[in-house]
Wavefront OBJ file of the C-alpha trace (Angstrom):
o trace
v 0.000 0.000 0.000
v 1.672 3.172 -1.169
v -0.928 5.637 0.059
v -0.769 6.381 3.725
v -2.354 9.784 4.131
v -6.094 9.951 3.501
v -7.104 12.719 1.105
v -9.948 15.040 2.046
v -11.935 13.528 -0.827
v -11.552 10.014 0.604
v -12.434 11.235 4.102
v -15.602 12.904 2.766
v -16.661 9.719 0.970
v -16.061 7.638 4.088
v -18.241 10.047 6.057
v -20.941 9.899 3.363
v -21.084 6.091 3.156
v -20.075 5.137 6.706
v -23.387 3.387 7.397
v -23.485 1.443 4.113
v -22.012 -1.903 3.162
v -18.765 -1.598 1.184
v -19.820 -4.375 -1.215
v -22.898 -2.376 -2.209
v -21.047 0.941 -2.357
v -18.654 -0.686 -4.860
v -21.378 -0.529 -7.538
v -21.743 3.247 -7.283
v -20.020 5.662 -9.682
v -17.181 7.863 -8.428
v -15.038 10.635 -9.958
v -11.876 9.474 -11.749
v -9.805 11.168 -9.052
v -10.987 8.593 -6.492
v -8.903 5.456 -5.958
v -12.008 3.288 -5.555
v -10.341 0.051 -4.310
v -8.407 2.038 -1.690
v -11.541 3.914 -0.626
v -13.572 0.689 -0.276
v -10.715 -0.848 1.698
v -10.847 2.060 4.154
v -14.640 1.996 4.409
v -14.672 -1.729 5.141
v -11.693 -1.456 7.503
v -13.381 1.111 9.713
v -16.381 -1.126 10.262
v -14.206 -4.122 11.071
v -11.958 -2.227 13.471
v -14.859 -0.570 15.308
v -16.126 -4.046 16.189
v -12.774 -5.732 16.707
v -10.762 -3.015 18.494
v -13.110 -0.484 20.170
v -10.102 1.266 21.780
v -9.130 2.564 18.339
v -12.496 4.098 17.422
v -11.618 7.574 18.725
v -8.806 7.749 16.150
v -10.677 6.175 13.221
v -10.469 9.277 11.038
v -6.657 9.180 11.170
v -6.117 5.433 10.737
v -5.321 3.598 7.504
v -6.368 0.010 6.907
v -4.740 -2.809 4.912
v -6.548 -5.491 2.840
v -9.165 -7.670 4.537
v -6.921 -10.722 5.026
v -4.921 -8.818 7.645
v -8.129 -8.376 9.670
v -8.906 -12.084 9.467
v -5.924 -13.210 11.534
v -5.616 -10.071 13.683
v -6.432 -10.357 17.376
v -9.487 -8.695 18.819
v -9.068 -6.156 21.596
v -10.327 -8.552 24.261
v -7.881 -11.321 23.294
v -4.988 -8.887 22.778
v -5.519 -7.495 26.278
v -5.523 -11.037 27.650
v -2.223 -11.876 25.930
v -0.642 -8.668 27.199
v -1.651 -9.619 30.749
v 0.456 -12.783 30.498
v 3.808 -11.076 29.895
v 4.992 -8.333 32.251
v 8.342 -7.563 30.573
v 10.565 -4.633 29.613
v 11.390 -5.619 26.027
v 9.245 -7.575 23.588
v 9.493 -8.568 19.932
v 6.239 -9.047 18.022
v 7.706 -11.122 15.207
v 4.538 -11.266 13.098
v 3.236 -7.702 13.401
v 0.365 -7.744 10.904
v -2.322 -5.184 11.683
v -0.486 -4.220 14.890
v -3.259 -4.903 17.404
v -1.138 -7.164 19.601
v 1.870 -4.817 19.438
v -0.357 -1.924 20.498
v -1.588 -3.675 23.649
v 1.825 -5.174 24.459
v 3.159 -1.601 24.332
v 0.876 -0.715 27.252
v 2.657 -3.339 29.369
v 6.248 -3.359 28.077
v 8.722 -0.482 28.049
v 9.761 -1.203 24.469
v 8.092 -3.221 21.681
v 9.646 -4.145 18.341
v 7.050 -4.672 15.597
v 8.404 -6.957 12.872
v 6.630 -7.619 9.561
v 7.863 -8.966 6.225
v 5.299 -7.050 4.123
v 6.452 -3.492 3.465
v 2.880 -2.246 2.998
v 1.860 -3.441 6.463
v 4.957 -1.842 7.987
v 4.014 1.528 6.459
v 0.442 1.194 7.731
v 1.532 0.128 11.228
v 4.029 2.973 11.580
v 1.383 5.493 10.503
v -1.287 4.040 12.798
v 0.925 3.777 15.885
v 1.737 7.482 15.508
v -1.951 8.313 15.034
v -2.774 6.324 18.173
v -0.150 8.211 20.169
v 2.077 5.201 20.883
v 5.767 6.083 21.004
v 7.431 2.935 22.386
v 7.023 0.735 19.285
v 9.686 0.502 16.593
v 8.715 -0.878 13.164
v 11.057 -3.089 11.128
v 10.531 -4.804 7.775
v 12.041 -8.301 7.833
v 11.264 -11.987 8.122
v 11.426 -13.545 11.574
v 14.041 -16.072 10.487
v 16.413 -13.386 9.224
v 15.851 -10.929 12.076
v 16.314 -13.267 15.044
v 19.639 -14.536 13.679
v 21.366 -11.242 14.533
v 19.071 -9.539 17.053
v 20.010 -8.676 20.623
v 18.159 -10.779 23.220
v 14.802 -9.507 24.521
v 12.620 -10.522 27.438
v 9.813 -11.952 25.290
v 9.193 -12.968 21.677
v 5.592 -13.191 20.484
v 4.653 -14.985 17.269
v 1.349 -15.377 15.456
v 2.374 -17.570 12.497
v 0.399 -17.190 9.257
v -2.043 -20.066 8.962
v -2.517 -20.085 5.206
v -0.536 -21.961 2.574
v 0.956 -20.365 -0.535
v -2.317 -21.234 -2.281
v -4.388 -19.449 0.353
v -5.661 -22.596 2.062
v -5.895 -22.753 5.844
v -3.405 -25.072 7.542
v -3.822 -26.887 10.850
v -0.316 -27.934 11.888
v 2.628 -25.967 13.272
v 5.082 -27.111 10.605
v 2.827 -25.772 7.836
v 2.630 -22.260 9.322
v 4.831 -19.301 8.386
v 7.223 -18.998 10.097
v 7.687 -22.669 10.928
v 8.153 -22.398 14.695
v 9.532 -25.926 14.944
v 12.496 -24.956 12.747
v 13.434 -21.806 14.676
v 12.479 -22.731 18.239
v 16.102 -23.278 19.369
v 17.112 -19.801 18.160
v 14.022 -18.273 19.763
v 14.957 -19.788 23.127
v 18.451 -18.317 22.822
v 17.024 -14.843 22.165
v 14.244 -14.603 24.782
v 13.369 -15.800 28.265
v 9.696 -16.025 27.315
v 8.193 -17.188 24.012
v 4.463 -16.767 23.428
v 2.947 -18.388 20.338
v -0.612 -17.874 19.127
v -2.072 -20.683 17.027
v -5.444 -21.367 15.461
v -8.271 -22.813 17.598
v -8.521 -25.486 14.898
v -5.164 -26.923 16.004
v -5.031 -30.023 18.209
v -3.905 -28.943 21.703
v -2.316 -32.251 22.646
v -0.515 -32.514 19.291
v 0.896 -28.989 19.773
v 2.230 -30.035 23.182
v 3.888 -33.107 21.685
v 5.420 -30.955 18.924
v 6.846 -28.435 21.423
v 7.584 -30.394 24.620
v 9.095 -27.319 26.344
v 5.671 -25.652 26.592
v 5.098 -24.598 30.188
v 1.517 -23.382 29.824
v -1.321 -23.585 27.318
v -4.075 -20.976 27.321
v -7.236 -22.001 25.464
v -9.035 -18.697 24.949
v -12.707 -18.322 24.060
v -14.746 -15.132 23.766
v -18.434 -15.388 24.639
v -18.215 -19.166 24.235
v -16.529 -19.101 20.822
v -13.002 -20.524 20.781
v -10.654 -17.886 19.355
v -7.023 -18.671 20.154
v -4.619 -21.222 21.541
v -1.623 -19.652 23.288
v 1.549 -21.645 23.901
v 3.886 -20.238 26.564
v 7.507 -21.350 26.710
v 9.763 -19.962 29.432
v 12.289 -20.871 32.072
v 10.227 -23.180 34.226
v 8.599 -21.584 37.246
v 6.360 -24.585 37.920
v 7.576 -28.184 37.631
v 4.502 -29.264 35.643
v 2.740 -27.942 32.547
v -0.413 -25.940 33.303
v -3.544 -25.712 31.162
v -5.809 -22.646 31.322
v -9.315 -22.893 29.844
v -10.554 -19.300 29.652
v -13.908 -17.978 28.465
v -13.754 -14.170 28.254
v -17.298 -12.820 28.530
v -18.502 -9.409 27.377
v -21.231 -8.889 29.959
v -20.439 -11.479 32.617
v -17.557 -12.525 34.830
v -14.861 -14.412 32.935
v -14.738 -18.186 33.397
v -11.350 -19.788 34.090
v -10.478 -23.386 34.860
v -6.773 -24.119 35.381
v -4.891 -27.264 36.281
v -1.659 -29.091 35.563
v -1.780 -31.679 32.817
v -0.454 -34.378 35.146
v -2.951 -33.459 37.873
v -5.910 -33.762 35.503
v -4.704 -37.076 34.090
v -4.509 -38.544 37.600
v -8.132 -37.710 38.457
v -10.790 -40.351 37.891
v -14.078 -39.657 36.107
v -17.295 -41.391 37.123
v -19.591 -42.295 34.215
v -23.318 -42.689 34.677
v -26.452 -43.725 32.810
v -28.658 -41.912 35.320
v -29.298 -38.251 34.537
v -29.912 -36.394 37.767
v -31.613 -33.051 38.502
v -29.130 -30.844 36.607
v -27.352 -31.157 33.264
v -24.108 -29.292 32.509
v -22.469 -28.368 29.203
v -18.890 -27.012 29.587
v -17.840 -23.864 27.736
v -16.000 -24.330 24.443
v -12.545 -23.669 25.938
v -12.940 -26.701 28.213
v -14.408 -28.790 25.395
v -11.504 -27.817 23.139
v -8.939 -28.851 25.728
v -10.524 -32.236 26.288
v -9.397 -32.378 29.934
v -12.308 -33.208 32.254
v -10.794 -34.720 35.410
v -10.435 -31.368 37.195
v -13.922 -30.307 36.106
v -15.735 -33.342 37.542
v -13.672 -33.296 40.736
v -14.024 -29.569 41.426
v -17.784 -29.530 40.794
v -18.687 -33.061 41.997
v -20.101 -34.132 38.640
v -20.667 -37.397 36.808
v -20.151 -37.749 33.052
v -22.816 -39.270 30.828
v -20.403 -41.040 28.451
v -16.682 -40.834 27.545
v -17.575 -39.133 24.246
v -20.727 -37.186 25.169
v -19.040 -34.407 27.198
v -22.217 -33.689 29.165
v -22.306 -33.878 32.954
v -24.918 -34.255 35.679
v -25.444 -33.754 39.410
v -28.269 -33.800 41.913
v -27.306 -30.456 43.473
v -26.890 -27.168 41.622
v -23.277 -26.102 40.968
v -23.867 -22.390 40.346
v -20.240 -21.554 39.473
v -19.953 -24.200 36.760
v -18.014 -22.771 33.758
v -20.604 -23.340 31.061
v -24.335 -23.744 30.574
v -26.509 -25.206 33.337
v -29.910 -26.795 32.726
v -32.651 -28.138 34.965
v -33.785 -31.521 33.696
v -37.506 -31.880 32.970
v -37.467 -35.428 31.610
v -35.255 -38.037 29.964
v -36.876 -39.504 26.860
v -35.859 -42.769 25.158
v -35.150 -41.999 21.524
v -38.043 -43.591 19.670
v -41.076 -42.033 18.039
v -43.789 -42.974 20.528
v -41.859 -41.767 23.584
v -40.814 -38.524 21.881
v -44.320 -37.785 20.641
v -45.801 -38.283 24.111
v -43.119 -36.307 25.995
v -43.104 -33.388 23.555
v -46.860 -32.999 23.290
v -47.670 -29.276 23.278
v -44.053 -28.260 22.620
v -43.748 -26.291 19.365
v -40.194 -24.917 19.656
v -36.940 -26.222 21.093
v -33.211 -25.495 21.045
v -31.638 -28.787 19.984
v -28.053 -29.857 20.697
v -26.425 -33.119 19.627
v -23.607 -34.697 21.678
v -22.270 -38.135 20.676
v -25.395 -39.057 18.724
v -25.885 -40.739 15.314
v -28.282 -38.079 13.959
v -27.687 -34.396 13.206
v -29.725 -31.508 14.601
v -31.428 -31.193 11.198
v -32.317 -34.910 11.232
v -33.853 -34.667 14.691
v -35.741 -31.476 13.924
v -37.246 -33.131 10.843
v -38.123 -36.253 12.824
v -39.905 -34.518 15.718
v -41.138 -31.483 13.735
v -40.056 -28.762 16.175
v -39.185 -25.186 15.229
v -35.958 -23.525 16.418
v -36.016 -21.318 19.525
v -38.126 -20.956 22.637
v -37.334 -21.737 26.281
v -37.124 -25.510 25.908
v -33.766 -27.236 25.360
v -33.332 -30.729 23.984
v -30.034 -32.636 24.189
v -29.776 -35.759 22.043
v -26.983 -37.867 23.487
v -25.671 -41.300 24.432
v -25.440 -42.541 28.030
v -22.734 -44.692 29.601
v -24.819 -47.835 28.933
v -24.966 -46.838 25.214
v -28.669 -45.911 25.440
v -29.725 -43.119 23.059
v -31.882 -40.494 24.784
v -33.214 -36.956 24.482
v -32.876 -34.839 27.614
v -35.650 -32.254 27.861
v -34.623 -29.331 30.036
v -34.734 -25.607 30.721
v -31.976 -23.140 31.515
v -31.393 -22.203 35.141
v -31.569 -18.496 36.028
l 1 2 3 4 5 6 7 8 9 10 11 12 13 14 15 16 17 18 19 20 21 22 23 24 25 26 27 28 29 30 31 32 33 34 35 36 37 38 39 40 41 42 43 44 45 46 47 48 49 50 51 52 53 54 55 56 57 58 59 60 61 62 63 64 65 66 67 68 69 70 71 72 73 74 75 76 77 78 79 80 81 82 83 84 85 86 87 88 89 90 91 92 93 94 95 96 97 98 99 100 101 102 103 104 105 106 107 108 109 110 111 112 113 114 115 116 117 118 119 120 121 122 123 124 125 126 127 128 129 130 131 132 133 134 135 136 137 138 139 140 141 142 143 144 145 146 147 148 149 150 151 152 153 154 155 156 157 158 159 160 161 162 163 164 165 166 167 168 169 170 171 172 173 174 175 176 177 178 179 180 181 182 183 184 185 186 187 188 189 190 191 192 193 194 195 196 197 198 199 200 201 202 203 204 205 206 207 208 209 210 211 212 213 214 215 216 217 218 219 220 221 222 223 224 225 226 227 228 229 230 231 232 233 234 235 236 237 238 239 240 241 242 243 244 245 246 247 248 249 250 251 252 253 254 255 256 257 258 259 260 261 262 263 264 265 266 267 268 269 270 271 272 273 274 275 276 277 278 279 280 281 282 283 284 285 286 287 288 289 290 291 292 293 294 295 296 297 298 299 300 301 302 303 304 305 306 307 308 309 310 311 312 313 314 315 316 317 318 319 320 321 322 323 324 325 326 327 328 329 330 331 332 333 334 335 336 337 338 339 340 341 342 343 344 345 346 347 348 349 350 351 352 353 354 355 356 357 358 359 360 361 362 363 364 365 366 367 368 369 370 371 372 373 374 375 376 377 378 379 380 381 382 383 384 385 386 387 388 389 390 391 392 393 394 395 396 397
């Protein structure tokens, strides 16, 4: 991107069309003096950034935005703040700068941040935007991580968010397929920093990542409003003798949910399986489901699990602090037509969830002819004795 300063003409057009969709605005006619692709890029960027990084909205008129792909992998404000809270350091290298969101929030915690990016256009944008945002402790450098770390002076922390797309634009789901390939440079990284923080896609397998990088001291599985967003791998000089897992659900309007434990501790805890659904049914938040560690959960909240693969839990008493959704069980229905028809008589709507069940939500909805929505919840699942059931329930207050 060669243009950094926004012309008055572009600013006026952004003001004029700020409430319209950029894809629709693209069909309008503009004077020849207007760089239409650049203008549409700015219009779209403002809408994305207002949602993704509210802290930047006061400076929107002075910011410049890169192509959409840079927004796709960029951190949101809520996850960037969380990452920054993990590393209280003086010097930090953000080796995959991108849009600059992470660098910006790291700069509020560290004395000095080095923003590194191999695309010259993104470097120009980042330098302009950091100045517009009033941040003075970030230096911008154009280089690849591999080249830069070979000669750099050591820093307290190196942060990497490897690109998760192949040369053909396809998403990748393994560390060795990312750019940079962390597995190839990990030894150099450890020589250059006491702390290494790596962000990877929520699509990645947590346990496979741990096997690939055995020096990981902590894994943070980060969800926002029950949508898994990031996996964070922390490598540092060991403070604790055992690896710790953090399952975190950052919530916009509620208290955050955090469940933490050591990997060894969770593996040593036994899980009781049951075919008897008691008064309450529990569905863990997506961060816990993603991790796949349930020993600490059942022990801490005195729960029983319905089946090794169902990932639903039950108890007679209400566990109000459970990190996920809690339901009061109305009835447990054997999964065959006559029982379902009788139990669901008078019910016109239901929120259906499938856990370890041979049919999809669409299949079940077609079978029992219920519309989506309402206050009734229906979980189709398999019990420890392999019985297929539908659990009819309602949410607790």
